[in-house]
N, CA, C and O atoms as a GROMACS GRO file, in nm:
protein
  520
    1MET      N    1   7.760   8.371   4.635
    1MET     CA    2   7.842   8.279   4.682
    1MET      C    3   7.965   8.370   4.758
    1MET      O    4   8.060   8.293   4.774
    2LEU      N    5   7.989   8.471   4.797
    2LEU     CA    6   8.112   8.495   4.850
    2LEU      C    7   7.968   8.505   5.012
    2LEU      O    8   7.984   8.431   5.109
    3TYR      N    9   7.895   8.564   5.008
    3TYR     CA   10   7.814   8.519   5.166
    3TYR      C   11   7.861   8.420   5.191
    3TYR      O   12   7.948   8.426   5.277
    4GLY      N   13   7.824   8.253   5.120
    4GLY     CA   14   7.825   8.154   5.165
    4GLY      C   15   7.960   8.129   5.214
    4GLY      O   16   7.954   8.052   5.310
    5ASP      N   17   8.075   8.163   5.185
    5ASP     CA   18   8.186   8.165   5.194
    5ASP      C   19   8.231   8.213   5.348
    5ASP      O   20   8.296   8.146   5.428
    6VAL      N   21   8.179   8.343   5.367
    6VAL     CA   22   8.207   8.428   5.490
    6VAL      C   23   8.133   8.337   5.605
    6VAL      O   24   8.175   8.317   5.719
    7ALA      N   25   8.032   8.297   5.557
    7ALA     CA   26   7.929   8.235   5.659
    7ALA      C   27   7.982   8.091   5.711
    7ALA      O   28   7.964   8.040   5.821
    8ALA      N   29   8.053   8.040   5.600
    8ALA     CA   30   8.111   7.910   5.611
    8ALA      C   31   8.259   7.911   5.724
    8ALA      O   32   8.284   7.827   5.810
    9GLU      N   33   8.345   8.041   5.685
    9GLU     CA   34   8.445   8.092   5.766
    9GLU      C   35   8.391   8.135   5.888
    9GLU      O   36   8.473   8.117   5.978
   10ALA      N   37   8.286   8.184   5.928
   10ALA     CA   38   8.251   8.257   6.040
   10ALA      C   39   8.218   8.105   6.137
   10ALA      O   40   8.253   8.100   6.255
   11ARG      N   41   8.172   8.027   6.092
   11ARG     CA   42   8.086   7.874   6.177
   11ARG      C   43   8.253   7.810   6.194
   11ARG      O   44   8.276   7.742   6.294
   12GLN      N   45   8.317   7.825   6.136
   12GLN     CA   46   8.442   7.758   6.186
   12GLN      C   47   8.511   7.810   6.310
   12GLN      O   48   8.582   7.752   6.393
   13TRP      N   49   8.468   7.947   6.298
   13TRP     CA   50   8.571   8.038   6.416
   13TRP      C   51   8.469   8.002   6.531
   13TRP      O   52   8.528   8.011   6.639
   14GLY      N   53   8.356   7.969   6.544
   14GLY     CA   54   8.246   8.011   6.668
   14GLY      C   55   8.319   7.929   6.777
   14GLY      O   56   8.360   8.005   6.865
   15TYR      N   57   8.350   7.797   6.802
   15TYR     CA   58   8.381   7.732   6.875
   15TYR      C   59   8.508   7.777   6.954
   15TYR      O   60   8.514   7.794   7.076
   16PRO      N   61   8.625   7.797   6.846
   16PRO     CA   62   8.738   7.852   6.932
   16PRO      C   63   8.705   7.954   6.988
   16PRO      O   64   8.727   7.951   7.109
   17ILE      N   65   8.652   8.062   6.942
   17ILE     CA   66   8.633   8.158   7.003
   17ILE      C   67   8.545   8.151   7.139
   17ILE      O   68   8.567   8.220   7.238
   18LEU      N   69   8.428   8.042   7.124
   18LEU     CA   70   8.351   8.017   7.254
   18LEU      C   71   8.496   7.970   7.368
   18LEU      O   72   8.531   8.039   7.464
   19ALA      N   73   8.554   7.853   7.328
   19ALA     CA   74   8.651   7.830   7.417
   19ALA      C   75   8.715   7.957   7.486
   19ALA      O   76   8.709   7.975   7.607
   20ALA      N   77   8.774   8.041   7.399
   20ALA     CA   78   8.869   8.115   7.414
   20ALA      C   79   8.813   8.263   7.546
   20ALA      O   80   8.877   8.326   7.629
   21SER      N   81   8.668   8.264   7.502
   21SER     CA   82   8.593   8.333   7.615
   21SER      C   83   8.574   8.248   7.765
   21SER      O   84   8.595   8.289   7.879
   22GLY      N   85   8.542   8.157   7.732
   22GLY     CA   86   8.525   8.082   7.854
   22GLY      C   87   8.663   8.096   7.928
   22GLY      O   88   8.669   8.158   8.034
   23SER      N   89   8.775   8.039   7.872
   23SER     CA   90   8.902   8.061   7.935
   23SER      C   91   8.954   8.171   8.013
   23SER      O   92   9.008   8.173   8.123
   24LEU      N   93   8.912   8.298   7.896
   24LEU     CA   94   8.925   8.411   7.962
   24LEU      C   95   8.851   8.451   8.107
   24LEU      O   96   8.897   8.528   8.191
   25LEU      N   97   8.736   8.385   8.114
   25LEU     CA   98   8.644   8.412   8.199
   25LEU      C   99   8.708   8.345   8.349
   25LEU      O  100   8.718   8.402   8.458
   26ILE      N  101   8.746   8.214   8.313
   26ILE     CA  102   8.784   8.135   8.436
   26ILE      C  103   8.943   8.190   8.474
   26ILE      O  104   8.997   8.144   8.574
   27PHE      N  105   9.009   8.282   8.395
   27PHE     CA  106   9.115   8.308   8.421
   27PHE      C  107   9.096   8.456   8.492
   27PHE      O  108   9.174   8.487   8.583
   28ASP      N  109   9.015   8.525   8.460
   28ASP     CA  110   8.961   8.653   8.539
   28ASP      C  111   8.904   8.603   8.675
   28ASP      O  112   8.927   8.652   8.785
   29LYS      N  113   8.844   8.522   8.654
   29LYS     CA  114   8.800   8.467   8.825
   29LYS      C  115   8.928   8.428   8.909
   29LYS      O  116   8.943   8.461   9.027
   30MET      N  117   9.023   8.350   8.832
   30MET     CA  118   9.107   8.286   8.908
   30MET      C  119   9.203   8.369   8.963
   30MET      O  120   9.269   8.343   9.064
   31MET      N  121   9.212   8.501   8.875
   31MET     CA  122   9.293   8.592   8.912
   31MET      C  123   9.269   8.746   8.964
   31MET      O  124   9.349   8.838   8.980
   32GLY      N  125   9.110   8.737   8.985
   32GLY     CA  126   9.041   8.822   9.027
   32GLY      C  127   9.034   8.974   8.984
   32GLY      O  128   8.988   9.072   9.042
   33PHE      N  129   9.090   8.959   8.878
   33PHE     CA  130   9.112   9.129   8.777
   33PHE      C  131   8.988   9.219   8.780
   33PHE      O  132   9.008   9.340   8.784
   34SER      N  133   8.849   9.169   8.779
   34SER     CA  134   8.744   9.226   8.763
   34SER      C  135   8.699   9.278   8.904
   34SER      O  136   8.663   9.395   8.920
   35THR      N  137   8.702   9.182   9.010
   35THR     CA  138   8.645   9.220   9.142
   35THR      C  139   8.735   9.301   9.196
   35THR      O  140   8.688   9.391   9.265
   36SER      N  141   8.896   9.295   9.183
   36SER     CA  142   8.978   9.391   9.227
   36SER      C  143   8.946   9.523   9.181
   36SER      O  144   8.951   9.621   9.255
   37TRP      N  145   8.907   9.528   9.041
   37TRP     CA  146   8.903   9.642   8.985
   37TRP      C  147   8.766   9.741   9.010
   37TRP      O  148   8.760   9.864   9.006
   38MET      N  149   8.657   9.639   9.039
   38MET     CA  150   8.541   9.726   9.117
   38MET      C  151   8.571   9.725   9.284
   38MET      O  152   8.485   9.795   9.338
   39ARG      N  153   8.638   9.685   9.354
   39ARG     CA  154   8.652   9.719   9.461
   39ARG      C  155   8.732   9.848   9.479
   39ARG      O  156   8.706   9.933   9.564
   40PHE      N  157   8.843   9.853   9.379
   40PHE     CA  158   8.930   9.959   9.352
   40PHE      C  159   8.841  10.124   9.361
   40PHE      O  160   8.864  10.228   9.424
   41MET      N  161   8.733  10.083   9.264
   41MET     CA  162   8.680  10.183   9.240
   41MET      C  163   8.540  10.262   9.302
   41MET      O  164   8.481  10.369   9.285
   42GLU      N  165   8.523  10.114   9.400
   42GLU     CA  166   8.429  10.140   9.490
   42GLU      C  167   8.462  10.254   9.610
   42GLU      O  168   8.391  10.347   9.648
   43ALA      N  169   8.640  10.200   9.672
   43ALA     CA  170   8.700  10.289   9.733
   43ALA      C  171   8.726  10.410   9.695
   43ALA      O  172   8.697  10.506   9.767
   44ALA      N  173   8.795  10.425   9.558
   44ALA     CA  174   8.811  10.544   9.517
   44ALA      C  175   8.700  10.660   9.508
   44ALA      O  176   8.730  10.779   9.506
   45ILE      N  177   8.571  10.613   9.503
   45ILE     CA  178   8.452  10.725   9.509
   45ILE      C  179   8.420  10.775   9.641
   45ILE      O  180   8.381  10.882   9.687
   46LEU      N  181   8.458  10.634   9.697
   46LEU     CA  182   8.393  10.675   9.872
   46LEU      C  183   8.513  10.779   9.927
   46LEU      O  184   8.483  10.878   9.993
   47LEU      N  185   8.647  10.747   9.892
   47LEU     CA  186   8.751  10.870   9.925
   47LEU      C  187   8.727  10.996   9.845
   47LEU      O  188   8.767  11.107   9.881
   48GLU      N  189   8.662  10.974   9.740
   48GLU     CA  190   8.655  11.123   9.675
   48GLU      C  191   8.560  11.187   9.736
   48GLU      O  192   8.576  11.304   9.773
   49ALA      N  193   8.430  11.110   9.755
   49ALA     CA  194   8.324  11.170   9.817
   49ALA      C  195   8.331  11.263   9.978
   49ALA      O  196   8.274  11.364  10.019
   50ARG      N  197   8.452  11.148  10.050
   50ARG     CA  198   8.454  11.192  10.188
   50ARG      C  199   8.568  11.326  10.160
   50ARG      O  200   8.577  11.410  10.249
   51ALA      N  201   8.638  11.337  10.054
   51ALA     CA  202   8.746  11.443  10.060
   51ALA      C  203   8.617  11.576  10.013
   51ALA      O  204   8.615  11.676  10.083
   52GLU      N  205   8.565  11.570   9.950
   52GLU     CA  206   8.490  11.659   9.939
   52GLU      C  207   8.400  11.729  10.024
   52GLU      O  208   8.360  11.845  10.008
   53ALA      N  209   8.364  11.631  10.136
   53ALA     CA  210   8.267  11.680  10.214
   53ALA      C  211   8.399  11.758  10.346
   53ALA      O  212   8.372  11.852  10.420
   54PHE      N  213   8.502  11.702  10.342
   54PHE     CA  214   8.628  11.768  10.391
   54PHE      C  215   8.612  11.915  10.380
   54PHE      O  216   8.593  12.003  10.463
   55LYS      N  217   8.630  11.911  10.233
   55LYS     CA  218   8.667  12.052  10.150
   55LYS      C  219   8.530  12.180  10.222
   55LYS      O  220   8.534  12.279  10.294
   56THR      N  221   8.433  12.109  10.158
   56THR     CA  222   8.310  12.188  10.199
   56THR      C  223   8.300  12.250  10.396
   56THR      O  224   8.266  12.359  10.444
   57ALA      N  225   8.344  12.130  10.457
   57ALA     CA  226   8.371  12.138  10.612
   57ALA      C  227   8.470  12.253  10.625
   57ALA      O  228   8.446  12.362  10.679
   58TRP      N  229   8.558  12.223  10.581
   58TRP     CA  230   8.678  12.312  10.617
   58TRP      C  231   8.678  12.439  10.548
   58TRP      O  232   8.763  12.506  10.605
   59LEU      N  233   8.625  12.506  10.455
   59LEU     CA  234   8.599  12.622  10.394
   59LEU      C  235   8.487  12.664  10.488
   59LEU      O  236   8.502  12.785  10.508
   60ARG      N  237   8.376  12.618  10.559
   60ARG     CA  238   8.300  12.674  10.650
   60ARG      C  239   8.362  12.704  10.781
   60ARG      O  240   8.338  12.813  10.832
   61ALA      N  241   8.440  12.619  10.840
   61ALA     CA  242   8.549  12.612  10.952
   61ALA      C  243   8.642  12.746  10.920
   61ALA      O  244   8.650  12.822  11.017
   62LEU      N  245   8.703  12.783  10.819
   62LEU     CA  246   8.787  12.868  10.781
   62LEU      C  247   8.687  13.011  10.792
   62LEU      O  248   8.718  13.117  10.848
   63ASN      N  249   8.600  12.988  10.743
   63ASN     CA  250   8.530  13.166  10.721
   63ASN      C  251   8.474  13.175  10.840
   63ASN      O  252   8.474  13.286  10.894
   64SER      N  253   8.408  13.049  10.918
   64SER     CA  254   8.424  13.099  11.079
   64SER      C  255   8.518  13.154  11.147
   64SER      O  256   8.504  13.253  11.219
   65ALA      N  257   8.640  13.079  11.121
   65ALA     CA  258   8.747  13.147  11.189
   65ALA      C  259   8.790  13.302  11.140
   65ALA      O  260   8.814  13.393  11.220
   66GLN      N  261   8.794  13.314  11.011
   66GLN     CA  262   8.764  13.494  10.992
   66GLN      C  263   8.696  13.565  11.035
   66GLN      O  264   8.737  13.679  11.060
   67GLU      N  265   8.577  13.531  11.059
   67GLU     CA  266   8.484  13.617  11.116
   67GLU      C  267   8.486  13.618  11.242
   67GLU      O  268   8.379  13.656  11.289
   68GLY      N  269   8.587  13.585  11.339
   68GLY     CA  270   8.624  13.565  11.445
   68GLY      C  271   8.532  13.506  11.554
   68GLY      O  272   8.481  13.556  11.654
   69GLU      N  273   8.527  13.361  11.490
   69GLU     CA  274   8.380  13.313  11.613
   69GLU      C  275   8.476  13.191  11.665
   69GLU      O  276   8.564  13.125  11.610
   70GLY      N  277   8.423  13.190  11.791
   70GLY     CA  278   8.548  13.075  11.873
   70GLY      C  279   8.523  12.946  11.818
   70GLY      O  280   8.436  12.897  11.746
   71ARG      N  281   8.635  12.902  11.880
   71ARG     CA  282   8.629  12.717  11.853
   71ARG      C  283   8.660  12.674  11.695
   71ARG      O  284   8.652  12.563  11.644
   72SER      N  285   8.699  12.799  11.638
   72SER     CA  286   8.709  12.748  11.494
   72SER      C  287   8.827  12.660  11.489
   72SER      O  288   8.821  12.556  11.424
   73THR      N  289   8.972  12.707  11.576
   73THR     CA  290   9.073  12.624  11.534
   73THR      C  291   9.036  12.457  11.606
   73THR      O  292   9.082  12.360  11.546
   74GLU      N  293   8.963  12.437  11.717
   74GLU     CA  294   8.914  12.315  11.783
   74GLU      C  295   8.837  12.266  11.656
   74GLU      O  296   8.852  12.144  11.660
   75LYS      N  297   8.781  12.289  11.573
   75LYS     CA  298   8.673  12.249  11.492
   75LYS      C  299   8.736  12.200  11.398
   75LYS      O  300   8.710  12.084  11.367
   76MET      N  301   8.843  12.278  11.324
   76MET     CA  302   8.939  12.254  11.213
   76MET      C  303   9.004  12.107  11.289
   76MET      O  304   8.970  12.000  11.240
   77PHE      N  305   9.080  12.108  11.385
   77PHE     CA  306   9.129  11.979  11.372
   77PHE      C  307   9.054  11.865  11.436
   77PHE      O  308   9.108  11.758  11.462
   78GLU      N  309   8.941  11.888  11.458
   78GLU     CA  310   8.805  11.752  11.458
   78GLU      C  311   8.806  11.702  11.328
   78GLU      O  312   8.835  11.587  11.292
   79LEU      N  313   8.766  11.819  11.243
   79LEU     CA  314   8.749  11.771  11.090
   79LEU      C  315   8.868  11.718  11.062
   79LEU      O  316   8.853  11.631  10.976
   80VAL      N  317   8.981  11.729  11.094
   80VAL     CA  318   9.090  11.674  11.034
   80VAL      C  319   9.108  11.503  11.088
   80VAL      O  320   9.150  11.406  11.025
   81GLU      N  321   9.062  11.512  11.225
   81GLU     CA  322   9.078  11.399  11.277
   81GLU      C  323   8.948  11.315  11.222
   81GLU      O  324   8.957  11.193  11.208
   82GLN      N  325   8.850  11.375  11.198
   82GLN     CA  326   8.735  11.281  11.163
   82GLN      C  327   8.746  11.254  10.989
   82GLN      O  328   8.668  11.174  10.936
   83LEU      N  329   8.823  11.309  10.930
   83LEU     CA  330   8.902  11.279  10.783
   83LEU      C  331   8.996  11.141  10.800
   83LEU      O  332   8.973  11.026  10.765
   84ASN      N  333   9.072  11.180  10.843
   84ASN     CA  334   9.157  11.046  10.922
   84ASN      C  335   9.103  10.947  10.927
   84ASN      O  336   9.135  10.859  10.846
   85SER      N  337   8.974  10.916  11.048
   85SER     CA  338   8.928  10.791  11.072
   85SER      C  339   8.862  10.770  10.951
   85SER      O  340   8.843  10.650  10.927
   86ASP      N  341   8.819  10.855  10.861
   86ASP     CA  342   8.697  10.812  10.784
   86ASP      C  343   8.787  10.722  10.691
   86ASP      O  344   8.764  10.604  10.669
   87ILE      N  345   8.900  10.798  10.636
   87ILE     CA  346   8.993  10.696  10.543
   87ILE      C  347   9.068  10.583  10.598
   87ILE      O  348   9.136  10.506  10.529
   88TYR      N  349   9.052  10.574  10.735
   88TYR     CA  350   9.139  10.433  10.814
   88TYR      C  351   9.013  10.353  10.777
   88TYR      O  352   9.040  10.250  10.715
   89GLN      N  353   8.877  10.376  10.802
   89GLN     CA  354   8.748  10.292  10.757
   89GLN      C  355   8.747  10.249  10.656
   89GLN      O  356   8.751  10.127  10.642
   90ILE      N  357   8.742  10.333  10.554
   90ILE     CA  358   8.742  10.282  10.401
   90ILE      C  359   8.838  10.204  10.386
   90ILE      O  360   8.808  10.086  10.366
   91VAL      N  361   8.972  10.237  10.390
   91VAL     CA  362   9.087  10.152  10.357
   91VAL      C  363   9.083  10.014  10.456
   91VAL      O  364   9.150   9.915  10.426
   92HIS      N  365   9.010  10.016  10.562
   92HIS     CA  366   9.020   9.896  10.665
   92HIS      C  367   8.948   9.819  10.580
   92HIS      O  368   8.987   9.710  10.538
   93ALA      N  369   8.831   9.876  10.549
   93ALA     CA  370   8.709   9.779  10.474
   93ALA      C  371   8.712   9.710  10.393
   93ALA      O  372   8.678   9.592  10.388
   94GLU      N  373   8.775   9.808  10.282
   94GLU     CA  374   8.857   9.762  10.127
   94GLU      C  375   8.974   9.595  10.135
   94GLU      O  376   8.990   9.500  10.059
   95THR      N  377   9.037   9.637  10.277
   95THR     CA  378   9.141   9.567  10.302
   95THR      C  379   9.046   9.419  10.346
   95THR      O  380   9.057   9.316  10.279
   96ALA      N  381   8.963   9.428  10.456
   96ALA     CA  382   8.841   9.310  10.474
   96ALA      C  383   8.822   9.280  10.343
   96ALA      O  384   8.867   9.167  10.323
   97LYS      N  385   8.784   9.321  10.260
   97LYS     CA  386   8.716   9.238  10.144
   97LYS      C  387   8.788   9.206  10.080
   97LYS      O  388   8.744   9.140   9.986
   98TRP      N  389   8.928   9.226  10.080
   98TRP     CA  390   9.006   9.173   9.952
   98TRP      C  391   9.095   9.060  10.035
   98TRP      O  392   9.170   8.986   9.971
   99LEU      N  393   9.083   9.045  10.211
   99LEU     CA  394   9.159   8.932  10.243
   99LEU      C  395   9.041   8.823  10.243
   99LEU      O  396   9.082   8.708  10.231
  100THR      N  397   8.898   8.838  10.254
  100THR     CA  398   8.795   8.767  10.232
  100THR      C  399   8.801   8.687  10.110
  100THR      O  400   8.808   8.564  10.117
  101GLU      N  401   8.797   8.766   9.967
  101GLU     CA  402   8.824   8.728   9.829
  101GLU      C  403   8.917   8.647   9.832
  101GLU      O  404   8.896   8.540   9.774
  102PHE      N  405   9.075   8.673   9.912
  102PHE     CA  406   9.178   8.618   9.873
  102PHE      C  407   9.176   8.525   9.951
  102PHE      O  408   9.262   8.447   9.909
  103ARG      N  409   9.120   8.474  10.063
  103ARG     CA  410   9.122   8.345  10.158
  103ARG      C  411   9.007   8.265  10.079
  103ARG      O  412   9.003   8.146  10.114
  104SER      N  413   8.919   8.299   9.988
  104SER     CA  414   8.811   8.206   9.950
  104SER      C  415   8.883   8.130   9.805
  104SER      O  416   8.968   8.186   9.735
  105ASN      N  417   8.847   8.037   9.788
  105ASN     CA  418   8.897   8.003   9.654
  105ASN      C  419   8.793   8.012   9.548
  105ASN      O  420   8.730   7.910   9.521
  106ASP      N  421   8.770   8.116   9.490
  106ASP     CA  422   8.681   8.178   9.391
  106ASP      C  423   8.644   8.057   9.266
  106ASP      O  424   8.534   8.037   9.216
  107LEU      N  425   8.759   7.995   9.240
  107LEU     CA  426   8.778   7.925   9.112
  107LEU      C  427   8.719   7.766   9.160
  107LEU      O  428   8.736   7.674   9.079
  108ASP      N  429   8.676   7.748   9.244
  108ASP     CA  430   8.619   7.658   9.308
  108ASP      C  431   8.483   7.649   9.279
  108ASP      O  432   8.430   7.554   9.221
  109SER      N  433   8.414   7.773   9.330
  109SER     CA  434   8.298   7.811   9.326
  109SER      C  435   8.238   7.800   9.174
  109SER      O  436   8.116   7.784   9.175
  110ILE      N  437   8.292   7.805   9.049
  110ILE     CA  438   8.251   7.806   8.908
  110ILE      C  439   8.270   7.699   8.859
  110ILE      O  440   8.193   7.678   8.766
  111LEU      N  441   8.364   7.588   8.886
  111LEU     CA  442   8.381   7.503   8.834
  111LEU      C  443   8.347   7.343   8.905
  111LEU      O  444   8.369   7.302   9.019
  112PRO      N  445   8.287   7.278   8.788
  112PRO     CA  446   8.193   7.163   8.858
  112PRO      C  447   8.291   7.050   8.921
  112PRO      O  448   8.400   7.025   8.871
  113SER      N  449   8.246   6.995   9.020
  113SER     CA  450   8.317   6.903   9.125
  113SER      C  451   8.413   6.807   9.067
  113SER      O  452   8.497   6.754   9.141
  114HIS      N  453   8.408   6.775   8.911
  114HIS     CA  454   8.504   6.662   8.878
  114HIS      C  455   8.621   6.740   8.824
  114HIS      O  456   8.724   6.674   8.812
  115MET      N  457   8.627   6.902   8.779
  115MET     CA  458   8.722   6.992   8.770
  115MET      C  459   8.767   7.054   8.831
  115MET      O  460   8.810   7.155   8.776
  116ARG      N  461   8.795   7.040   9.002
  116ARG     CA  462   8.799   7.108   9.096
  116ARG      C  463   8.947   7.059   9.120
  116ARG      O  464   8.980   6.940   9.119
  117PHE      N  465   9.028   7.160   9.140
  117PHE     CA  466   9.167   7.131   9.228
  117PHE      C  467   9.206   7.015   9.296
  117PHE      O  468   9.127   7.022   9.390
  118PRO      N  469   9.262   6.928   9.313
  118PRO     CA  470   9.279   6.867   9.414
  118PRO      C  471   9.313   6.902   9.530
  118PRO      O  472   9.424   6.955   9.523
  119GLY      N  473   9.264   6.898   9.658
  119GLY     CA  474   9.317   6.934   9.777
  119GLY      C  475   9.260   7.084   9.812
  119GLY      O  476   9.280   7.157   9.908
  120SER      N  477   9.185   7.097   9.702
  120SER     CA  478   9.086   7.228   9.746
  120SER      C  479   9.005   7.252   9.855
  120SER      O  480   8.960   7.156   9.916
  121ARG      N  481   8.972   7.396   9.900
  121ARG     CA  482   8.886   7.356  10.041
  121ARG      C  483   8.781   7.335  10.018
  121ARG      O  484   8.736   7.277  10.116
  122ARG      N  485   8.686   7.348   9.923
  122ARG     CA  486   8.557   7.310   9.880
  122ARG      C  487   8.544   7.149   9.878
  122ARG      O  488   8.450   7.081   9.921
  123GLU      N  489   8.682   7.100   9.807
  123GLU     CA  490   8.654   6.973   9.812
  123GLU      C  491   8.689   6.888   9.970
  123GLU      O  492   8.639   6.784  10.012
  124LYS      N  493   8.759   6.949  10.011
  124LYS     CA  494   8.782   6.917  10.176
  124LYS      C  495   8.646   6.898  10.266
  124LYS      O  496   8.617   6.807  10.343
  125ASN      N  497   8.567   7.026  10.227
  125ASN     CA  498   8.495   7.037  10.305
  125ASN      C  499   8.370   6.946  10.258
  125ASN      O  500   8.288   6.920  10.346
  126GLU      N  501   8.346   6.895  10.129
  126GLU     CA  502   8.247   6.812  10.080
  126GLU      C  503   8.274   6.669  10.132
  126GLU      O  504   8.182   6.593  10.161
  127ARG      N  505   8.423   6.632  10.143
  127ARG     CA  506   8.453   6.496  10.190
  127ARG      C  507   8.417   6.501  10.350
  127ARG      O  508   8.357   6.402  10.392
  128ARG      N  509   8.448   6.606  10.446
  128ARG     CA  510   8.389   6.596  10.562
  128ARG      C  511   8.237   6.576  10.597
  128ARG      O  512   8.196   6.511  10.693
  129GLU      N  513   8.165   6.639  10.512
  129GLU     CA  514   8.008   6.622  10.510
  129GLU      C  515   7.974   6.514  10.474
  129GLU      O  516   7.862   6.487  10.518
  130ASP      N  517   8.022   6.431  10.407
  130ASP     CA  518   8.023   6.273  10.363
  130ASP      C  519   8.026   6.160  10.486
  130ASP      O  520   8.027   6.040  10.459
   0.00000   0.00000   0.00000
């Protein structure tokens, strides 16, 4: 008898839980939490990899400088310039992705046409095509 009560109770909560999960999905799409986190992680991984490559190259150049090889100071400056350039490119690419996502209305892409916000870009484009 106890099992029947639990099953009936679980059935009652099925639709509210499904509605809540759908609402959370739409909210996430609207606010961009998941995509921004993924972009953040991608940029962090790229920056960490570049920092590790820089450390290795810097130690190699430092070792060359201690052994008295020529051009070691110039090589170190080149490494710093390359690191700055790489960081700028990674940050610039991430910012470009963010701007593209920000300018697009992702909520319109997941909602059916009858549920879209009035005046949205997609709705305006659909009217122009007609």
